[in-house]
C-alpha positions, 0 to 999 in steps of 0.5 A: 028926658033925653039926658038919661038916654045919653047917659045910658049910651055912654056906658061901654056895654052900649057902645054898639048901640051908639054906633048903630044909631050913628050909622042909621042917622048918617044913612037917613041924612044921605037919603034925605039929601038924595031925595032933595037932589032928585026933587030939585033935578025934577023941578029943573027938568020940568021947567019951561026952558033950559035957562029956567031949569038952570036958574032952579039949580043955581037957586038950590045948589049955588054957583060954586056947586055947579062949577065944582060938581060938573055931574049936576049939570051933566045929569040935568042936561041928560035928563032934559034931553031924555024927557023933553028932547030939548034941542037947546041941550044939543046946541049947548053940547055942540058949543062945549065940544067946539070950545074944548077943541079950540082950547086943546088946539091952543094948548098944543100950539103953545107947547109946540111954540115953547119947545121950539123956542127952548130948542132955538135958545139952546142952539144959540147958547151952544154956538155962543159958548163955542165963540166965547170959549177963548175967554176962558172960565167966564165964557158960559156966564157971558154966553148965558147973559148974551142969550138972555139979552136976545142975541141971535145965531146970525149975530154970532155967525157974523162975529165968528 
């Protein structure tokens, strides 16, 4: 009966044994999982095409795991290239590089545009504040309202 063993392990003097059992169980679970991952990866690499290999990975790990753990896809591509010298992998890597470069370029362009826009708005705001200074305390509020409505430097210069 397993109850007697658990009752015995609950005693303080057997705490070390209980801890060792937990540690070995954890190690066994990790080994089992790693063995399963290796087996799945081997099946995916041995598949006829890259797409069929990815299908094996998706069936075993699920889409969310492939998206959230990029190491799975990376190792699949690496093993497929090593073992089969698969040209599909080279093409996929090339497209990923191009996509990443374009995304990086777009992000830089968006930031540069944003910085220029902020700088231009600041200049307009300063000029508008100087123009509206004779109105007194409320000049800053009026200037910000005008800038928010799209006033330009040319309009400010025309009326100053």
